[in-house]
N, C-alpha and C positions, 0 to 999 in steps of 0.2 A: 803796810810797813813792812821791812826789809826784814827778809828771815837770815837764821844764822847759815844757812846752807848746808847741813848736814843732812846727806839723802838716804844714808844707810846705816846702819849699827849689826853688827856681829858679838850677837851672845851666845857662847860657847856652839852649838850646831846650830843655832837657827839664824838667818837672814831677815832685818826688819827694815822695811823700807819706812822712811821718814816723811809724811807729808804737812805741808802749811796751809791751813786752812781761814780763810776771813772769818767763818763763827764756828765754834765749837760748844755744844750744850749741855748741861745733864739731864735728864731724864727731866725731871722739874723744872727747865727751862732757865736756870741760873749757869751764867759763863762760866766756861770750863778754861784751863791751863791747855791739857792735855791730856790724851787718853791712849793707851796701850792695846788693840787687838789681838791676844797669841794665838790665835786661829788662823788671819788671817797676814800674819805676820805684818802687822801694818802699826803705826805710831803716829798720832795726829797733833800737830801743835796746834797751836791758836795764836797767828801773825798778828794780830794786831794789838799785843803785849812788846816790851821793847824786848832788845836781842838778849841783854841779860838775863831776863825773866822764860824766854825761849828755851836758852841755853840750860838754866838751871831745872825748867820742865823736864827737857827732854833727860836729862838726867835722871830725875825722878825715875820719870818713866821708863828707863833703862833697866833702874834699879826693880821696878816690877816685875822687866823682863828678866833678868838673873833670879829672883824669888819663883818664879814659874819654871825656867828653865833648872835650877837645879832644885826643886819640891822643897824650896826650905819652909813654907807654910807662914810667911809671916805676915799679921794683919797691915791696914792701910796708915796706922799710926807710926808702927815700925819701920815702916819701907821710909816712911816722911823722914823720920830720925835717921835712920842711916845716910838715905841717899845724902841730907844736909852736913851730917861729919864727914863721910867721904869725899863729898864737895868741896869742902870746906881745907879740909887735910890734902888733897889734891894742889886748891890753891897757897897753900900757906907751906909747900915743901915742893916749890918747884924741880930744886937739884935733885931732890931724890927721885922725882915720878921722872925726869930726865933722863937718868943712869937708867932706872927699870927699861926705857923706851928703847935706849942704846942698845942696851944687850939683847931686848927683842929683836931690835932689827940684827945684829950680828947673828943671832941664831938661824932667823927666816932665810938668812943667805947662803945656810950652810944645804 
C-alpha cells in the first residue's frame, strides 16, 4: 500500500525518523499500526493500512514522542484521547491552523 511519505518529525529537540514497514506486530504477534522508539529516534508505521490510518497513527506516535520529550507521564489511554482530540481540532479548524503556520513561517524568516 502507498505510504503518506512523511520521513521525519521534529519534536522539541528530537529528530525522529519515520519508516514504513510491511509488517509490524506486538510482542504477542497481533498486528500493530505503529510504534515509536525514543532511544533510537524512530517511528515505524505499518504501511498495509490506508493512508488516513497511517496519518492518524503517526499523529498518535508523535503524541507519544511529545509525552516523552516533555516528561508528561501520560498513560496510553490518555495519549490516545489526547491524540484524537488534537487531530480532530486540527481537522475542524484549518483557518486557525493556517494562521498559526503563517505566523511561524514569518518568525523563521527573521
